[in-house]
N, C-alpha and C positions, 0 to 999 in steps of 0.2 A: 500626925502632927500638922497643925494649921500652917499654911504657907504665909510667908511675910508679904504684905501688900507691896506692890511695885513702888509706890511713892516712899515707903519707909526704906526700901532697899536703896533708892536713889539718895535719900537724905543721909543714910549711913555712909554711902560712897562719897558724898560731898564732904561730910565731917572728917572722914579719914583722909581725904585728899588735902584738905586744909591743914590738918595736923602734920601730915607727911611733908607738905610743902614748907611749913615753918621749920621742921626738923632739918630738911635738906638745905635750908638757908643758912644753917649754923655749921654744916659739915663741909670740909674742904672738898671741892669737886662735886658737891651736891647739886648745884644748879645745872651743871653740865650733864649729870646723870639723869635728872628729870627731863631736860630738854631733848636728850638723845634717846632715852629708853622708856620714858613714861608718856610724854606729850604726844608722840605719834599715834598712840591708841585713841586718844581723844580726837585727833585729826581724822583718823579712819572712820570713827563713828559719825562725825559731822559730814564727811564725804558720802557715807551711805545714806544719810537723811536727805542730802541734796540730790543724790542719785535718783531717788524715787519721787521727789517733789513735783517735777514737771509731768511725768506720766500720771501721777495721782490727780493733779489739777485737771489735766486734759480729760482723763477718763470720767472723773466724778462730775465735772461741769457739763460735758457733752451729754452724759446719761441723764443728769438732773434736768437740763433744759428740754431734752426730748421727752421726758416724763411729764412735763408741765402740760402738754397737749394744747396750750393756748399761749400765743405770743404776747398777748396783753399782760399775762402774769409776770413776764420777764421785766417789763417796764415797772410794774408795781413793786416787785422785789428790789429792783435796782434803785428806785427813788427812795424807798424806805431805808435801804442799806446806807446809801450815801448821806441821807438826811440825818440818821442816827449817828453815823461816824462823825459828821461835822459837829453835831451837838455835843457829843462826849469830848471831842478835841477842844472845843471852846471852854467847856467846864474845866478841863485839865489845865489849860493856860491860865484861866482866872484863879484857880487854886494855887498854881505856882507863883503868880505875881503877888497874890495876897500874902502868902507865907513870907516871901523874900522882902516885901515892904514892911511887914510887921516886925520880923525878927532882925532884919538888917545884918546879915552875917558878914558883909564886907566892911562894915564900919569898925575902925580900930585895928585893922590888920597891921602888924608891926612892919615898918619900912624895911628892916633888915631881912624879914621873911620874904617880902616882895622881891628884894634884890637877889636873894638866894634862889628863889624860884625862877626868876628871869635868867640868871646865869646858867641854871641847870637845863631849862627846857626851851628857852626862846629860839635857839637854833637846832632844836631836836628834829630829827628826820620826820617824826610823826606829826609835829606841829606844822612843819613846812609842807608836808604832803596834804594836810587838811586845807591849808591856805590855797594851794595850787588847784585842788579839786573844786573848791568853792569859787575860785576865779573862773575856771572853765565853765562851771554851771551857770554863773552869772552872765557870762558873755553870750550864752545861747539866747535865741530869740524868745519872745514872750509866749509864742505858741509851740515851742519846741517840745514841751511835755506832751502836748496833744499829738504832734507828729510822731513821737516815740512810741505811741500806743500801736501804730499800724506797722507791722513787719513787712520788709521786702523779701525776706527769706526765713520762712518759719523754722527751718532746721537750724539756722544760725540762732534764732531766738531760743530754741530748745537747748542748744549747746551753751548759750550764755545765761540760761535761766532768767530771761527777761519776762518777769511775771505778767506785767500788763499786756504784753504782746501775746503771750500764751493764752491769757484769759480772753483777749479779743478773738483769737483764732478759735478757741473752744466755743465761745458764744456764737460765732459765725457758723461753725459747723453744726452746732445744736439747732440753731434757727433754720438752717437749710434742711436738716433732717425732718423738722416739723413740716416744712413746705413741700417736701417730695412725697408725703403720705406715709402712713404707718407700714404698709406692706413693703415698699421699697426701702424704707429706713431700717427695718427690723434686723437684717444681718449685721449692719454696722453698730446699731444700738446694742445688740447682744455681745458683740466684740468688746465694746467699751465697758459694758456691765461686767463682763468676765475679767477684763483688765483691772477694773477698779477693785474687784474682790482679791485678785492676786497681789496688787500693790498694798492693800490694807493688811494682807497676811504678812507681807514683807515688813510692814511697820511692827507687827507683833513680834516677829523674829528679831529685828534689829533692837527692839526695846529690851530683849533679854540681856543685851550687852550694856545697857544704859548705866547701871550702877558702877561698872568698872570704868566706863568712859568718863563719867563725871568726876570720878576720882582723879583720872589723868588730867582732865581739863582744869579742875580747881587747883591741883598741885602746881600746874604750869603757871596759873595766874598768880599764885602766892610768891613764887620765886622771882616774879617780875618787880616786886616792891622792894626797893633797895634804899629808901630814905624815909625812915620812920618819922623823923622830925617834921618834914614837910607834910606828911600824911596827917599827923596830929594837928598841925596848924589849920588844915583844911577840913577838919572834922565838923566844925560849926556849919560850914557851907554844905557838906555832905549830909548832915542830919536834916537840913532844910529840904534837900531833894528827896531823901528817903521818907521823911515825914509827909511830904506832899504826895508821894507815890502811894503811901499807905492810905491816905485820905481818898485817893482816886479809886483804889480797890474797894474801899468802904462804899463809895458811890455806886460802883458796879453791883455790889452785893445788895444794896437797897433796890436798884432797878430789877434785879433777878427776883428778889423777894416780893416786891410790890406787883410787878407786871406778870411774871410767870408763875407766882405762888409756889416757888420752890425754896427749900431751905438753903440759906447762904452757906452753911457749913457743908451741906451735901454737895453744893456746887463746887466749893473749894476742894473737897475731897476728890471729886471726879476729874477736875481739871489739873490737879496738883502735879502729875507727872509731866505735863506740858509746861507748867510754870517752872518746875525745877530744871528742865532741859533748857528753857529760855534763859534762866539764870546762868547756867553752865556754859552755854554756847554764845550768848549775847547776840543771837540772830533769830529774828522772827521767821525768816525764810527757811533756815535749817530746821526750825521747830515745827514748821507748817504740817508735815505729814503726821506728826504725833498729835498736834492740835486737832486736825481733822478726824483722826481716829477716836480721840477722847470725846469730841463734840458729837459725832455721829453715834458711836456705840455706847457711850457712858452718860451723855446728857440727853440723848433722844432726839436730836435735830435731824430732820430728813436730809438725804444726800443732795437733793436739788437746791436746798438752802445753804447747807454748809459748803457745798462745792462752789458756790458763787461768793458767799459772804466772806469766807475765810481767806481765799487767795486775794480778793480785793483788799481785805483788811490788812494782810501782811504787807501790802504795797502802799496803801494810802492812809491807814489808820495807825498813827503813831502818838497815842495819847501820852505815854510815858516820856517820849522824846520831846513832845511839845511842852509838857510841864517843866522838864529839865531845861529847855531852851529859855523859857521865861525866867526861871530862877538864875541860871548861869549868866544870862545877859545882864540882868540887874545887879548881880553880885560883882561882875567884872566892872560895871560902871561905878558901883559903890566904892571900889578899891582904887581905880585909876582914872575915872572920868565922872566924878559926882555931879558936875555941872550939866551933864546930859540927862539927868534923872527928872525929866519933866513928864507931866500927865500925857501930853501929846505923844511923846516918844513911846510911852508904855502902851498907848492905844495902837501905835504902829507895830510894836512888838507882837501884840495880840493878832493883828491881821497877817503879819509876815510869818509868824510861827505857825499859824493855821495853814497857810499856803505851802510853807516849807515842809510841813509834816506830810503833805500829799506827795511831794516829790522826793522825800527821804527814802533812800534805799534801805531794804531790810537786812542790812549787814552790820557787823560790829563797828561802832564809833562813827556811823554816818551822821549822827546827831551833831557832832562837832562841825562837820562841813556845813550843815544847815545853820548852825549857830553863827558862823561867819557871815552868812547872808543876812540873818536877822540883825546882827550888829551893824552891818553896812547900810541897812535900810533906814537906820536912825541917824546916820551921819557920824558914826563912831570913827575917830581918827585912824587912818590907815596905818600910820606908823606905830600905833598902840595895839594893833590886832595881834601880832605875835606874842606880845606880853600878856594880853588878855587870855589867849588860848593857853599859854604857859601856866597861868595862874591855876587853871582847873585840870591841866593835863595829867597830873600825878594821880588824881582820883577818878579820872574819866572811865577807866575800864570797870572798876567795881560798880560805879553808878550806872554804866551802860548795861551791866548785868541786871541791875534792879529795874531799870526802866523798860528793858525788854520783857520782863515778867508782866509789867502793866500793859504793854502793847498786846501781848498774847492773851491776857485775861480780858482785855477790852474786846478783842476779836471774838472770843468765845461768848462773852456777854451779849454782844450785838447779834450774833448768830441765833442765840436763844430768843431774843426779843423779836427778831424778824420772823423766826419760825412760829412763835406764838401768835403773831399778828396775822399770819397766813394759815393758821391751823395746821402747821407742819411739825408740831412738837409732840412726840409720842413717848411711851415708856421705853427706857433704855434697854438695849439688847446687846450686852457686851459679849465679845468673842475672845477665845484664847487661841494661842498659836497651835495648840495640839488638838483642837476640836475634832478634826478628821484624821488624826494620826493613826488611830486604831485600824482604819480602813486601808492604810498603805504600808504599815510597818511589816 
């Protein structure tokens, strides 16, 4: 009997999780049952992915840099990576602003709906938390993001999963391994090569649990929706965001088809498990180990490219988030501050959303924190900020799930483009969790 492909198993788990969540919403005590007995399995799965993210980045990047044999290649790869990431982010923001200005989802929002949303979410702990985080980030100096790249204690960076600090340390170690000569570097290079293989095998094993984990994650998301009327009123706005995200994925597929000469459908099939996990977890960082496994083994990108491009992308490439920020900012202005909808302000939104995407953390709902900064950059009235966030808070989680899919797809696309430009794209060599099982059973 032919085995069911992993992406189909995950899709089945997602559908069953959504159905189960809706059923539990109608049963007395159903929400408590899901949160107490189902949701923890999703949390365990995310914890396992986060557990291996740092050692995977460390091992793959150090091994990849040491294999380059030429320090100048690091500069070439870095410039191409950042350049393409900036380019795709600008495209995402322009797509978002174009859609929201053409469709105008905020025009005609009933006043009674605005008041109801305001009463329900304005003082919500989630909204307040986003405002506080945005305030703290804004108060930091202009060079603070640069300072944050350099760790004072690398073990603390490992513990806190500070991706840019881990990437800097791995690059530093990799460059030093090149400088001390191949003979002296070989023992440490062999160690990280072996560590990389072990961690990639961990990804294979963890992914066996993925269909059940996404069932738990989606069921927990569904029970959080408790006001269908507000959700329906915001569907127009939500469709604008989702439509923009679909256009962005279409843009990626064009890049893959034109530049790498690979079939867009083949690309989607190979990366789909990472996309589905991104949708379920709403976290680029948690999905990173799976993204790296799919890109290396199923798309054929060399480790030295994926080990650099993907961790950097999970931190600085937030195309989906940038697109969402453009739509959300203009939507909020259309509803409660239409006088601010000037061409100059929209140019400021483009620039600020681009910079904010670089500093946006790869965690759920970080986009809302960046949205506050984007709105403040155009002089949005401070007293209206809680109302603005409240307007979109009800649908933020499902939209966060969708935009994380775009973030991860963008990372995979750029890794293929960079690999192709460096002649580091080869035929895929997928591995299974039980490849060597017969030798040890």
